[in-house]
Backbone bond lengths (Angstrom), bond angles and torsions (degrees), N, CA, C in turn:
res aa  C-N    CA-C-N  psi(-1)  N-CA   C-N-CA  omega(-1)  CA-C   N-CA-C  phi
1 X - - - 1.466 - - 1.523 109.33 -
2 X 1.338 116.43 134.21 1.451 122.03 -178.20 1.536 111.20 -67.74
3 X 1.351 115.86 132.40 1.456 119.47 177.58 1.525 109.79 -71.14
4 X 1.324 116.10 139.40 1.462 120.99 -179.64 1.517 109.99 -131.71
5 X 1.341 115.02 150.91 1.451 121.46 166.95 1.519 106.70 -129.45
6 X 1.309 116.72 115.00 1.459 119.64 -171.06 1.511 109.80 61.03
7 X 1.331 116.09 -128.56 1.467 120.57 179.43 1.521 112.51 -89.29
8 X 1.328 117.72 -0.78 1.466 121.67 -172.28 1.521 111.72 -93.41
9 X 1.305 116.73 122.88 1.452 121.56 171.46 1.529 108.76 -85.36
10 X 1.326 116.61 131.40 1.457 121.68 -179.46 1.528 107.37 -89.59
11 X 1.343 115.20 102.32 1.458 122.40 -173.76 1.523 109.34 -110.32
12 X 1.337 118.65 118.84 1.465 120.56 179.16 1.526 112.29 -54.50
13 X 1.349 115.16 133.33 1.454 120.49 178.48 1.511 114.80 85.35
14 X 1.349 117.82 7.03 1.463 120.17 -176.21 1.522 112.39 -132.63
15 X 1.339 113.98 154.63 1.459 122.24 167.62 1.524 107.96 -98.94
16 X 1.328 116.23 137.09 1.456 120.72 -177.72 1.523 110.07 -137.02
17 X 1.324 115.81 149.57 1.463 122.05 178.58 1.522 108.96 -127.93
18 X 1.309 115.20 148.15 1.453 120.38 176.89 1.509 110.13 -176.46
19 X 1.327 115.79 -152.29 1.458 118.49 -176.73 1.523 110.71 -155.11
20 X 1.321 113.18 161.91 1.463 121.79 172.83 1.523 106.71 -103.52
21 X 1.318 118.89 112.33 1.467 119.13 177.04 1.521 109.79 -75.59
22 X 1.335 115.98 127.20 1.459 117.24 178.42 1.522 110.84 -155.79
23 X 1.337 115.92 104.69 1.456 121.78 174.95 1.517 112.76 74.63
24 X 1.322 114.78 -171.37 1.463 120.30 -177.34 1.517 110.89 -150.60
25 X 1.320 114.09 159.97 1.462 122.05 179.26 1.527 109.91 -76.69
26 X 1.324 115.45 177.33 1.473 119.67 -176.53 1.526 112.98 -64.20
27 X 1.345 117.84 -20.94 1.463 120.45 177.56 1.526 112.06 -95.54
28 X 1.333 115.80 7.17 1.454 120.27 178.71 1.516 114.98 89.60
29 X 1.338 117.24 -4.08 1.464 120.40 178.37 1.522 110.04 -65.19
30 X 1.317 118.20 128.40 1.476 119.81 -178.06 1.529 111.60 -64.94
31 X 1.322 115.91 141.98 1.457 120.62 169.27 1.528 108.37 -85.94
32 X 1.324 115.73 129.44 1.460 121.86 179.73 1.526 108.03 -124.59
33 X 1.310 116.54 103.04 1.463 122.35 -176.56 1.532 108.46 -78.38
34 X 1.347 118.58 117.64 1.457 120.71 -173.66 1.524 112.46 -68.51
35 X 1.333 115.72 142.00 1.461 122.37 178.52 1.524 109.07 -133.12
36 X 1.345 115.48 132.62 1.457 122.59 177.97 1.528 107.79 -120.03
37 X 1.326 117.46 122.00 1.459 121.43 -175.40 1.523 110.35 -124.50
38 X 1.324 115.21 130.93 1.468 121.46 169.91 1.523 107.05 -123.04
39 X 1.319 116.15 122.30 1.464 121.39 -178.31 1.523 109.32 -116.35
40 X 1.327 116.44 123.22 1.449 120.55 177.50 1.523 111.27 -76.84
41 X 1.321 115.37 158.95 1.460 119.55 176.45 1.524 111.01 -77.12
42 X 1.349 116.22 -21.48 1.461 121.31 178.63 1.522 109.90 -93.10
43 X 1.313 116.80 144.37 1.458 121.01 -178.48 1.527 111.28 -69.69
44 X 1.316 115.38 150.65 1.452 121.90 179.11 1.512 109.51 177.53
45 X 1.321 117.44 -176.80 1.467 120.32 -178.57 1.521 112.96 -72.84
46 X 1.311 115.48 168.20 1.465 122.01 173.65 1.514 108.73 -108.42
47 X 1.326 115.74 123.62 1.459 121.16 177.51 1.520 108.68 -108.98
48 X 1.310 115.75 129.23 1.474 123.57 -179.66 1.526 106.91 -107.47
49 X 1.341 117.21 123.60 1.465 122.35 179.43 1.520 108.41 -123.45
50 X 1.330 116.87 124.49 1.462 119.29 -179.13 1.523 112.47 -129.23
51 X 1.323 114.96 154.88 1.453 122.59 175.82 1.514 110.67 -132.18
52 X 1.315 115.29 174.47 1.470 123.49 173.81 1.516 113.66 52.92
53 X 1.344 116.00 43.51 1.457 117.80 164.77 1.524 107.61 -70.38
54 X 1.352 114.52 -28.19 1.466 123.07 164.20 1.526 106.88 -104.37
55 X 1.309 116.73 121.04 1.460 121.02 -169.79 1.511 115.99 -63.41
56 X 1.321 118.63 -21.11 1.461 121.00 -178.73 1.522 112.54 -91.04
57 X 1.331 117.97 -0.18 1.465 121.71 -178.06 1.531 108.61 -102.69
58 X 1.338 115.44 69.43 1.451 120.92 -166.75 1.519 114.37 -89.99
59 X 1.350 118.43 -1.08 1.463 120.06 175.92 1.516 111.83 -61.93
60 X 1.324 116.43 -37.57 1.455 120.29 177.92 1.518 111.94 -64.09
61 X 1.345 116.70 -40.09 1.464 120.41 -179.58 1.523 111.16 -60.80
62 X 1.336 116.21 -48.97 1.466 120.69 -179.19 1.525 110.87 -61.90
63 X 1.323 116.37 -39.41 1.466 120.75 -176.97 1.523 111.78 -69.19
64 X 1.325 117.44 -36.97 1.462 121.01 176.49 1.532 110.05 -63.57
65 X 1.316 116.26 -43.93 1.475 120.35 179.22 1.522 110.30 -60.87
66 X 1.328 116.92 -48.16 1.468 120.89 -179.50 1.528 111.20 -64.28
67 X 1.325 116.94 -40.47 1.464 120.14 178.98 1.522 110.29 -61.44
68 X 1.311 116.74 -45.32 1.468 121.71 178.27 1.521 110.70 -58.81
69 X 1.330 116.49 -43.60 1.464 120.05 -178.87 1.532 111.47 -64.05
70 X 1.326 116.36 -35.29 1.461 120.97 -175.05 1.533 113.58 -89.45
71 X 1.311 117.81 -12.97 1.458 121.69 -175.24 1.532 111.02 -69.39
72 X 1.334 116.59 128.82 1.461 122.97 179.51 1.526 109.22 -90.85
73 X 1.308 116.63 108.37 1.463 121.36 -175.94 1.527 111.55 -63.22
74 X 1.337 117.04 -25.70 1.470 120.14 -177.57 1.525 111.85 -69.28
75 X 1.328 117.58 -22.16 1.461 121.35 -179.24 1.526 112.93 -96.24
76 X 1.316 116.70 -4.57 1.460 121.13 -168.97 1.526 112.99 -88.14
77 X 1.326 114.94 133.97 1.459 122.11 166.63 1.530 107.22 -106.68
78 X 1.301 117.78 129.61 1.461 120.11 -179.71 1.512 111.97 86.51
79 X 1.328 115.89 -154.72 1.463 121.19 -170.34 1.519 111.62 -134.98
80 X 1.330 115.09 135.01 1.464 122.91 172.71 1.525 107.91 -104.25
81 X 1.340 115.84 123.94 1.466 121.34 173.56 1.526 107.75 -116.08
82 X 1.324 116.50 116.94 1.458 121.31 178.51 1.509 111.14 -111.61
83 X 1.330 116.19 129.02 1.468 121.81 176.34 1.534 106.25 -120.86
84 X 1.331 117.59 92.88 1.466 120.05 -173.66 1.527 113.92 -59.81
85 X 1.329 116.67 -40.09 1.467 121.12 -176.92 1.525 108.70 -130.26
86 X 1.331 115.57 107.29 1.467 120.41 178.63 1.532 111.26 -79.71
87 X 1.334 116.30 -32.69 1.456 121.61 -169.00 1.529 109.24 -118.97
88 X 1.325 116.52 82.24 1.460 120.89 -173.91 1.536 114.07 -62.03
89 X 1.347 120.20 -42.73 1.466 118.00 178.93 1.524 112.98 -58.81
90 X 1.333 117.22 -43.14 1.461 120.42 179.29 1.521 111.45 -68.55
91 X 1.327 116.89 -38.28 1.460 121.10 178.18 1.525 110.77 -61.67
92 X 1.308 116.37 -45.60 1.464 120.04 -179.61 1.523 111.48 -62.91
93 X 1.342 116.40 -32.43 1.466 121.20 179.74 1.529 112.40 -88.99
94 X 1.352 117.75 -2.97 1.470 122.54 -175.21 1.527 110.39 51.86
95 X 1.326 114.63 48.98 1.468 120.59 -171.15 1.519 110.67 -134.31
96 X 1.334 115.89 150.58 1.462 121.76 175.33 1.525 110.96 -71.82
97 X 1.315 116.80 -28.85 1.461 121.20 -179.60 1.530 110.20 -111.49
98 X 1.305 115.19 160.90 1.461 120.46 -176.86 1.523 111.39 -80.49
99 X 1.332 118.42 132.67 1.464 120.54 175.34 1.524 112.38 -70.63
100 X 1.340 116.67 -14.97 1.465 119.54 -178.80 1.520 112.55 -76.71
101 X 1.343 117.11 -40.60 1.461 119.14 -174.41 1.523 113.79 -139.88
102 X 1.349 117.41 5.89 1.462 121.08 177.71 1.512 114.60 72.04
103 X 1.347 117.40 14.13 1.458 121.07 -175.18 1.523 111.46 -90.83
104 X 1.333 115.38 144.45 1.456 122.59 167.74 1.528 105.86 -90.56
105 X 1.322 116.90 106.43 1.467 121.14 -172.68 1.522 112.09 -55.51
106 X 1.329 117.35 -35.26 1.461 119.97 -176.88 1.524 113.57 -84.41
107 X 1.319 116.69 21.13 1.466 121.63 173.60 1.519 112.41 -129.07
108 X 1.347 117.28 5.78 1.467 118.99 -173.11 1.530 113.51 -125.10
109 X 1.337 117.93 10.86 1.458 119.35 174.98 1.524 109.66 -69.12
110 X 1.310 119.71 145.52 1.463 128.99 14.94 1.523 115.32 -85.68
111 X 1.305 117.58 6.03 1.454 119.80 177.85 1.515 113.55 84.71
112 X 1.328 113.88 -176.04 1.466 120.81 -176.37 1.530 107.88 -150.56
113 X 1.334 118.29 116.85 1.465 120.15 -177.51 1.524 114.03 -65.44
114 X 1.331 116.85 -11.46 1.466 120.27 178.95 1.529 111.69 -113.54
115 X 1.334 116.77 11.42 1.462 121.10 -176.53 1.518 113.08 -92.45
116 X 1.336 115.32 -156.97 1.456 121.08 178.08 1.528 110.01 -70.59
117 X 1.334 117.11 176.49 1.469 119.61 -177.60 1.518 111.56 -56.36
118 X 1.331 118.06 -46.53 1.462 120.70 -177.65 1.527 111.10 -63.54
119 X 1.333 117.00 -39.05 1.464 120.51 178.99 1.533 111.31 -65.55
120 X 1.316 116.03 -39.20 1.470 120.08 177.50 1.531 110.90 -69.50
121 X 1.345 115.46 -38.55 1.459 120.09 178.23 1.523 110.96 -62.86
122 X 1.322 117.28 -43.06 1.466 120.97 178.34 1.524 110.88 -56.98
123 X 1.315 117.03 -45.26 1.470 120.65 -179.76 1.530 110.71 -63.83
124 X 1.329 116.88 -41.42 1.464 121.39 -179.34 1.523 111.19 -64.35
125 X 1.345 117.27 -47.02 1.460 121.28 -177.75 1.525 111.51 -63.52
126 X 1.317 115.86 -41.19 1.464 120.31 179.75 1.532 110.69 -64.14
127 X 1.309 116.39 -39.41 1.466 120.35 178.79 1.523 111.28 -65.54
128 X 1.319 117.25 -39.28 1.463 120.76 179.61 1.527 111.05 -66.85
129 X 1.333 116.17 -42.23 1.459 119.56 178.26 1.521 110.67 -62.97
130 X 1.327 115.88 -44.23 1.465 119.91 179.97 1.531 110.82 -61.89
131 X 1.311 116.86 -34.49 1.466 121.35 -178.53 1.528 112.26 -74.36
132 X 1.342 117.39 -37.42 1.464 119.84 -167.98 1.531 115.34 -110.94
133 X 1.329 119.74 -28.97 1.461 120.91 -164.68 1.522 113.78 -95.84
134 X 1.338 115.31 139.54 1.457 122.11 168.16 1.526 110.83 -97.88
135 X 1.334 116.39 -28.87 1.465 123.62 177.40 1.523 107.71 -142.75
136 X 1.341 116.15 150.24 1.466 121.25 -178.72 1.523 109.84 -131.38
137 X 1.334 115.72 136.21 1.465 122.14 171.36 1.521 107.69 -119.70
138 X 1.324 114.92 128.68 1.464 124.55 -171.34 1.534 107.28 -115.07
139 X 1.338 117.91 109.73 1.462 121.37 -174.27 1.529 112.02 -96.48
140 X 1.342 115.40 130.60 1.465 122.01 -179.38 1.521 110.71 -137.72
141 X 1.336 115.18 166.28 1.466 121.37 172.72 1.529 107.71 -144.35
142 X 1.320 115.70 -170.48 1.460 120.10 178.57 1.516 113.29 -82.03
143 X 1.337 116.85 -0.16 1.454 119.62 -176.98 1.517 111.50 76.46
144 X 1.309 116.09 -164.47 1.463 121.11 -176.05 1.525 111.51 -72.15
145 X 1.326 117.35 -36.56 1.466 120.10 -169.60 1.505 116.61 -97.10
146 X 1.345 117.99 -0.11 1.463 119.47 -175.48 1.519 110.27 -145.49
147 X 1.322 114.96 166.72 1.455 122.77 178.37 1.522 108.81 -122.18
148 X 1.326 116.64 144.71 1.459 121.12 172.82 1.519 107.87 -129.55
149 X 1.352 117.78 153.56 1.458 120.46 174.27 1.524 109.98 -80.12
150 X 1.322 116.14 178.36 1.461 121.62 175.43 1.526 109.12 -84.63
151 X 1.326 116.07 111.79 1.461 120.24 176.53 1.523 109.07 -155.70
152 X 1.335 115.84 170.14 1.459 121.12 -178.14 1.520 110.10 -114.10
153 X 1.323 115.53 156.46 1.464 122.21 175.63 1.523 108.65 -127.08
154 X 1.325 115.25 132.59 1.466 121.81 176.30 1.525 108.06 -130.48
155 X 1.310 116.40 134.24 1.468 120.78 176.88 1.521 109.89 -91.11
156 X 1.326 115.95 134.60 1.463 122.09 -175.12 1.524 110.03 -108.58
157 X 1.334 114.85 102.91 1.463 120.32 175.29 1.528 111.26 -107.89
158 X 1.338 115.77 8.33 1.450 120.05 177.14 1.508 115.43 77.91
159 X 1.317 118.00 8.63 1.460 121.44 -175.93 1.529 111.30 -100.74
160 X 1.326 115.25 175.41 1.462 120.96 175.14 1.530 110.68 -62.93
161 X 1.340 116.49 -32.13 1.459 120.34 177.38 1.522 111.85 -60.59
162 X 1.334 115.99 -40.39 1.470 119.82 175.75 1.524 110.66 -64.24
163 X 1.321 117.73 -45.33 1.469 121.23 -179.04 1.527 110.57 -58.71
164 X 1.323 117.27 -42.88 1.463 120.93 178.82 1.526 110.97 -68.36
165 X 1.330 116.67 -36.20 1.461 120.65 178.57 1.527 110.56 -64.59
166 X 1.345 116.61 -45.36 1.453 120.48 179.44 1.528 110.95 -65.68
167 X 1.322 116.54 -40.97 1.466 120.88 176.48 1.526 110.36 -55.55
168 X 1.324 116.16 -45.64 1.459 120.80 -179.00 1.531 111.31 -68.46
169 X 1.323 116.75 -43.67 1.468 120.76 -178.51 1.523 111.64 -57.83
170 X 1.331 116.76 -37.24 1.467 121.20 -179.01 1.525 112.79 -68.89
171 X 1.316 116.98 -9.09 1.457 121.04 -177.68 1.526 112.35 -114.72
172 X 1.318 117.54 12.52 1.463 120.30 -175.09 1.528 113.72 -102.19
173 X 1.332 117.47 -0.50 1.458 119.86 173.05 1.507 116.56 112.56
174 X 1.332 118.57 -16.17 1.464 121.67 -179.60 1.524 109.88 -91.18
175 X 1.338 115.85 144.92 1.471 118.66 176.07 1.524 112.07 -105.50
176 X 1.336 116.84 4.17 1.458 122.18 173.08 1.523 108.10 -120.42
177 X 1.339 115.74 127.56 1.466 120.98 -179.79 1.523 108.64 -130.14
178 X 1.302 115.84 124.51 1.460 121.73 175.72 1.523 108.14 -87.16
179 X 1.318 115.36 112.97 1.462 121.52 176.65 1.517 107.72 -98.11
180 X 1.316 116.28 104.89 1.464 120.16 -178.41 1.520 109.58 -101.79
181 X 1.319 115.98 136.49 1.460 120.57 -177.78 1.504 111.97 -136.45
182 X 1.323 115.84 -166.99 1.458 120.56 177.60 1.514 112.17 62.80
183 X 1.300 115.12 -134.35 1.466 120.37 -175.27 1.523 112.40 -71.19
184 X 1.344 118.08 -10.71 1.458 120.91 179.69 1.522 112.38 -86.14
185 X 1.330 118.95 1.50 1.459 120.13 -178.42 1.523 110.36 -78.07
186 X 1.318 117.80 -66.31 1.465 120.47 177.92 1.528 107.22 -103.77
187 X 1.331 115.26 87.72 1.456 120.90 -168.30 1.519 113.15 -128.73
188 X 1.309 116.97 23.42 1.462 119.74 -177.79 1.514 113.50 95.48
189 X 1.353 117.84 -5.95 1.455 120.31 176.84 1.520 110.18 -84.20
190 X 1.312 115.34 155.81 1.458 119.44 178.58 1.519 110.75 -65.09
191 X 1.341 117.37 -37.44 1.462 119.80 -177.25 1.521 111.67 -65.29
192 X 1.330 117.36 -39.04 1.457 120.30 179.04 1.515 111.91 -60.81
193 X 1.319 116.71 -41.22 1.460 119.90 -177.03 1.519 112.55 -81.79
194 X 1.328 117.85 -28.04 1.472 120.02 171.64 1.520 109.66 -64.87
195 X 1.334 116.43 -45.66 1.467 120.51 179.33 1.524 110.96 -63.36
196 X 1.316 117.28 -38.12 1.469 121.10 178.98 1.524 111.25 -59.67
197 X 1.310 116.29 -25.90 1.461 121.26 178.50 1.529 112.21 -90.76
198 X 1.338 116.53 9.08 1.453 121.27 174.14 1.515 115.12 84.19
199 X 1.327 117.57 11.29 1.464 121.44 -178.50 1.531 109.02 -98.98
200 X 1.341 118.53 120.78 1.468 120.26 177.92 1.530 110.92 -60.38
201 X 1.333 116.36 139.23 1.470 120.81 -175.89 1.516 110.03 -148.08
202 X 1.332 115.98 136.80 1.466 123.11 177.88 1.522 108.57 -128.03
203 X 1.334 115.84 132.71 1.454 121.40 171.52 1.528 108.87 -94.55
204 X 1.322 116.09 135.95 1.463 121.92 174.12 1.520 108.30 -113.68
205 X 1.326 115.83 124.79 1.463 122.32 176.80 1.530 109.03 -106.41
206 X 1.328 116.33 138.51 1.463 119.26 179.22 1.528 110.60 -168.42
207 X 1.329 116.26 126.76 1.457 121.12 169.26 1.518 115.02 77.45
208 X 1.322 114.47 -156.28 1.458 122.45 -176.12 1.517 109.16 148.38
209 X 1.332 116.80 157.13 1.461 118.32 -175.61 1.512 109.64 67.34
210 X 1.314 117.14 -125.82 1.457 120.41 177.22 1.526 110.38 -72.88
211 X 1.330 116.14 141.12 1.454 121.52 177.70 1.525 108.56 -90.14
212 X 1.312 116.73 114.21 1.455 121.19 -179.91 1.526 110.45 -88.15
213 X 1.321 116.45 167.24 1.464 120.47 175.00 1.528 110.47 -61.27
214 X 1.336 116.33 -35.46 1.460 120.48 178.74 1.527 110.86 -63.96
215 X 1.331 117.11 -44.03 1.463 120.26 178.20 1.527 110.54 -59.32
216 X 1.325 115.94 -47.31 1.461 120.57 -179.44 1.524 110.63 -59.29
217 X 1.322 116.38 -44.28 1.458 120.39 -178.60 1.526 111.41 -65.13
218 X 1.329 117.48 -40.41 1.464 120.56 179.21 1.526 111.37 -64.41
219 X 1.327 117.09 -42.48 1.462 119.84 176.37 1.532 110.32 -60.58
220 X 1.339 116.26 -49.68 1.463 119.99 -177.26 1.532 111.41 -63.47
221 X 1.322 116.58 -40.61 1.454 119.75 179.81 1.526 111.46 -65.26
222 X 1.326 117.09 -36.44 1.463 119.43 179.44 1.527 110.92 -64.72
223 X 1.340 117.19 -38.75 1.470 121.02 176.70 1.528 109.76 -66.59
224 X 1.333 115.69 -47.15 1.462 120.89 180.00 1.523 111.10 -59.20
225 X 1.331 116.51 -44.94 1.464 120.39 -179.28 1.518 111.65 -63.00
226 X 1.328 116.20 -40.46 1.471 119.69 177.84 1.525 110.36 -61.48
227 X 1.311 116.54 -42.37 1.464 120.09 -177.69 1.530 111.49 -71.02
228 X 1.331 117.04 -30.55 1.463 119.86 172.21 1.533 110.36 -66.55
229 X 1.326 115.90 -43.86 1.468 120.00 -179.59 1.523 111.35 -60.66
230 X 1.326 116.16 -34.10 1.470 121.44 -179.25 1.523 112.11 -88.23
231 X 1.347 116.31 5.85 1.465 123.67 179.68 1.528 111.54 60.14
232 X 1.328 116.22 30.11 1.450 121.14 173.53 1.526 110.84 -83.72
233 X 1.329 116.10 -27.00 1.458 122.74 177.57 1.519 108.74 -130.99
234 X 1.329 118.44 152.69 1.464 120.16 -179.36 1.520 112.15 -69.94
235 X 1.324 115.48 154.75 1.456 121.02 178.73 1.507 111.86 109.16
236 X 1.330 114.24 163.61 1.460 120.08 179.80 1.526 110.11 -103.48
237 X 1.326 117.37 138.47 1.471 120.10 177.46 1.524 109.94 -74.23
238 X 1.330 117.78 157.33 1.456 120.19 179.14 1.521 111.72 -73.53
239 X 1.314 115.68 145.16 1.454 121.68 173.12 1.527 107.01 -120.88
240 X 1.331 116.77 126.25 1.460 121.51 -176.84 1.531 110.49 -78.13
241 X 1.319 116.09 152.63 1.463 119.96 176.50 1.524 111.36 -64.87
242 X 1.333 115.71 -34.00 1.460 120.45 -178.22 1.520 109.21 -150.37
243 X 1.329 115.77 145.43 1.457 121.37 176.12 1.519 109.09 -118.27
244 X 1.313 114.86 134.95 1.458 120.38 172.65 1.525 107.40 -100.10
245 X 1.319 115.88 117.20 1.460 121.83 178.57 1.517 107.66 -96.46
246 X 1.326 116.07 118.55 1.459 121.10 -177.73 1.528 109.49 -108.07
247 X 1.343 115.75 153.29 1.462 119.54 -177.75 1.525 109.71 -161.35
248 X 1.336 116.67 168.50 1.468 123.48 178.01 1.527 111.86 59.26
249 X 1.310 114.83 62.73 1.460 121.31 -175.96 1.524 112.48 -64.93
250 X 1.332 114.55 145.55 1.457 121.22 170.47 1.520 107.95 -109.74
251 X 1.322 116.07 127.25 1.456 121.72 -179.44 1.531 108.80 -105.14
252 X 1.320 116.22 133.25 1.459 121.24 -176.06 1.518 109.92 -107.05
253 X 1.327 114.97 117.37 1.456 122.31 178.21 1.527 108.59 -110.31
254 X 1.309 115.78 139.35 1.459 119.42 -179.18 1.527 111.06 -72.84
255 X 1.311 114.82 146.06 1.465 120.98 173.36 1.524 110.12 -93.41
256 X 1.336 115.32 -34.54 1.456 122.18 -177.34 1.527 110.21 -113.11
257 X 1.322 115.52 154.48 1.455 120.81 171.61 1.521 110.07 -88.73
258 X 1.328 115.59 159.02 1.465 120.29 179.15 1.513 110.76 149.27
259 X 1.335 116.27 -154.19 1.454 122.33 179.73 1.534 108.98 -101.43
260 X 1.321 116.34 129.26 1.466 120.64 -179.25 1.519 110.25 -86.03
261 X 1.332 116.18 132.47 1.464 121.95 177.55 1.525 108.08 -121.06
262 X 1.332 118.57 105.06 1.468 120.26 -179.06 1.525 111.64 -71.46
263 X 1.324 115.91 146.62 1.465 121.93 176.50 1.527 111.45 -114.26
264 X 1.329 117.59 8.10 1.457 122.86 179.89 1.514 108.27 -145.94
265 X 1.301 115.12 173.80 1.454 121.21 177.99 1.521 109.74 -120.98
266 X 1.325 116.13 154.74 1.453 118.91 176.61 1.526 109.19 -62.04
267 X 1.330 114.66 141.75 1.453 120.36 -177.53 1.519 113.29 92.30
268 X 1.341 117.61 -10.23 1.467 120.34 175.79 1.527 109.83 -70.23
269 X 1.338 114.95 155.90 1.461 121.49 171.10 1.525 107.65 -112.76
270 X 1.333 116.15 120.82 1.454 121.67 -174.04 1.521 111.90 -105.39
271 X 1.321 113.92 156.61 1.460 121.01 173.02 1.535 109.04 -100.00
272 X 1.319 115.10 162.52 1.455 120.19 178.11 1.524 109.66 -58.48
273 X 1.311 116.21 129.71 1.454 121.64 -180.00 1.510 114.63 94.83
274 X 1.335 118.01 -13.00 1.463 120.33 178.90 1.525 110.51 -63.62
275 X 1.318 114.70 144.88 1.463 120.57 -178.93 1.523 110.36 -79.03
276 X 1.313 116.27 124.64 1.463 122.01 175.36 1.518 110.16 -85.72
277 X 1.313 116.16 -41.59 1.451 120.51 179.15 1.509 109.95 174.82
278 X 1.307 115.51 178.27 1.466 119.54 179.73 1.520 109.92 -141.80
279 X 1.317 114.19 166.31 1.460 122.23 177.20 1.525 108.59 -108.85
280 X 1.317 115.74 128.75 1.463 122.31 177.43 1.526 109.08 -113.72
281 X 1.335 115.43 131.33 1.466 117.22 177.70 1.530 109.93 -80.88
282 X 1.319 116.82 -179.27 1.465 120.97 -174.07 1.525 112.85 -79.65
283 X 1.337 117.09 5.85 1.469 122.06 171.06 1.532 110.98 -104.52
284 X 1.340 115.51 4.27 1.455 119.47 179.14 1.510 114.13 84.61
285 X 1.336 118.14 10.93 1.462 122.06 -178.69 1.530 110.45 -95.12
286 X 1.334 116.69 135.26 1.459 121.02 175.57 1.528 108.62 -77.88
287 X 1.315 115.84 119.28 1.461 120.73 -176.34 1.534 113.10 -105.80
288 X 1.342 116.89 -11.85 1.460 119.65 -178.69 1.518 109.84 -159.59
289 X 1.330 115.40 141.41 1.459 121.81 171.70 1.522 109.04 -118.86
290 X 1.331 115.99 139.83 1.463 120.96 177.12 1.523 107.81 -114.57
291 X 1.338 116.14 122.27 1.465 121.34 -175.47 1.517 111.07 -122.36
292 X 1.315 115.17 147.20 1.459 122.35 179.53 1.527 109.65 -68.78
293 X 1.322 117.22 139.91 1.464 120.51 -177.98 1.530 113.14 -107.50
294 X 1.349 116.90 6.21 1.471 120.13 -178.86 1.519 109.86 -137.96
295 X 1.319 116.22 155.73 1.461 121.62 175.27 1.528 110.99 -85.17
296 X 1.336 114.70 153.27 1.460 122.32 176.84 1.525 111.18 52.20
297 X 1.340 115.57 49.62 1.461 121.97 -177.58 1.529 109.88 -102.23
298 X 1.292 115.28 129.97 1.466 123.88 -177.15 1.522 109.36 -84.67
299 X 1.320 116.43 126.17 1.465 120.48 178.95 1.527 107.60 -79.27
300 X 1.326 115.42 102.88 1.462 121.78 -174.34 1.527 112.85 -93.49
301 X 1.314 117.74 -11.77 1.463 121.39 176.13 1.520 108.39 -166.62
302 X 1.318 115.74 144.75 1.460 120.08 174.93 1.526 108.48 -153.59
303 X 1.330 116.00 143.24 1.457 121.27 -179.21 1.525 111.87 -67.87
304 X 1.333 115.08 156.61 1.459 120.23 179.08 1.534 110.94 -69.35
305 X 1.318 115.04 156.85 1.463 122.24 179.61 1.526 109.94 -62.80
306 X 1.316 114.97 129.07 1.468 124.20 179.64 1.534 112.39 63.26
307 X 1.340 116.30 26.83 1.461 118.92 177.05 1.525 109.22 -72.74
308 X 1.337 119.00 125.33 1.465 120.57 178.70 1.527 110.94 -64.32
309 X 1.315 117.36 129.90 1.458 121.55 -177.14 1.519 110.70 -126.89
310 X 1.322 114.54 152.19 1.455 119.99 173.93 1.523 108.75 -108.26
311 X 1.319 118.34 161.39 1.461 120.13 176.98 1.535 111.08 -57.56
312 X 1.340 115.55 136.95 1.452 120.33 178.68 1.506 114.55 84.49
313 X 1.336 117.98 10.75 1.463 120.66 -179.06 1.523 110.97 -85.68
314 X 1.325 116.17 136.54 1.461 121.08 173.54 1.520 108.35 -70.45
315 X 1.334 117.13 122.29 1.455 120.98 -173.22 1.526 113.20 -124.00
316 X 1.346 118.37 -15.86 1.467 120.29 -179.46 1.525 110.09 -161.85
317 X 1.345 114.44 158.42 1.464 121.81 174.05 1.524 107.96 -134.60
318 X 1.324 116.94 136.63 1.462 122.43 174.77 1.523 107.90 -133.19
319 X 1.337 116.05 129.03 1.460 120.86 -171.81 1.526 109.25 -126.60
320 X 1.334 118.45 116.17 1.470 120.90 -179.10 1.521 113.17 -63.11
321 X 1.327 115.58 146.80 1.458 121.45 173.75 1.526 108.31 -73.07
322 X 1.323 116.72 123.28 1.462 122.54 -178.74 1.523 111.11 -89.79
323 X 1.330 116.07 -40.06 1.462 120.28 177.33 1.522 109.43 -160.20
324 X 1.317 114.86 158.93 1.456 121.98 174.85 1.518 107.46 -120.22
325 X 1.331 116.20 129.61 1.452 119.86 -177.80 1.524 109.31 -125.39
326 X 1.325 116.63 149.89 1.455 122.16 -178.06 1.513 110.40 -83.64
327 X 1.313 115.15 178.71 1.460 121.15 -175.80 1.517 113.69 -83.11
328 X 1.301 117.89 5.37 1.459 120.64 179.83 1.530 108.74 -78.23
329 X 1.330 114.62 80.85 1.439 121.42 -172.73 1.523 109.66 -104.62
330 X 1.315 118.90 129.53 1.454 119.94 176.94 1.519 111.14 -66.46
331 X 1.319 116.92 141.84 1.457 121.29 -179.67 1.520 109.27 -77.35
332 X 1.338 115.87 135.76 1.476 119.46 -178.35 1.514 110.84 -71.59
């Protein structure tokens, strides 16, 4: 019997398009989650790549579509499954949260089959990944209001799944990897629950706001590099001379509302006490300063210049470097 995902039959040697039917909008219009599948004639693993679990982070969606279009099925071993937009209600609203139920989809996994639409969607997506995927790549950005640099995130639960995830992350092109552990492993994110099921998973962060050609290329290259590392495509993945492993993130929330003025750029390394940014009210007065509380902290996200903010809004992330490791990496 031919393997299927949604309406798509996975046929060796072919590219196929279709959708996963799941639920409906408030007017009864069916939601059809797009799926792009390329299956090689040669056997190999199945890699699942998704974007727009947050609807405003659409750089990943565009990059998955372009990657699928450019992928040469004749060179492929195994199967590529691309899901450009996981969260259609949020995507349509250009929002991080769902207009249907106010939920942040990436905080409610493993979901609930009897819950709201987002809770049911989380359960459905997790089941599909568990059924089809050997490896997962989770694409994110800073959304509309913030920028992030190009880096990878791996969750550390101490298992073989984590080891395989870190092995893969080191071959995807980024030289900064956020290793998150403890209570941040199984925390309502899709990656935490995918890893809990023993499936290696890497998050790629890149860009925000407008999607540049550079952002698109970095996303596509990270997918390509992963598939080279897994011997799904010919060629060797890049190995960096040095990796900076970051951990124990500090999240900066505004106390005051107003216009945010950043004093640093994403990818900077700050010292304790360095100014991250400030809030200016509509009279031009600085009402709040946000300063880094750790040394050698990597700026992993920062709000756009003059972005209007409300009190309690997440506006920046700074993550200290935990260790630096060389490129002498054992082969998996």
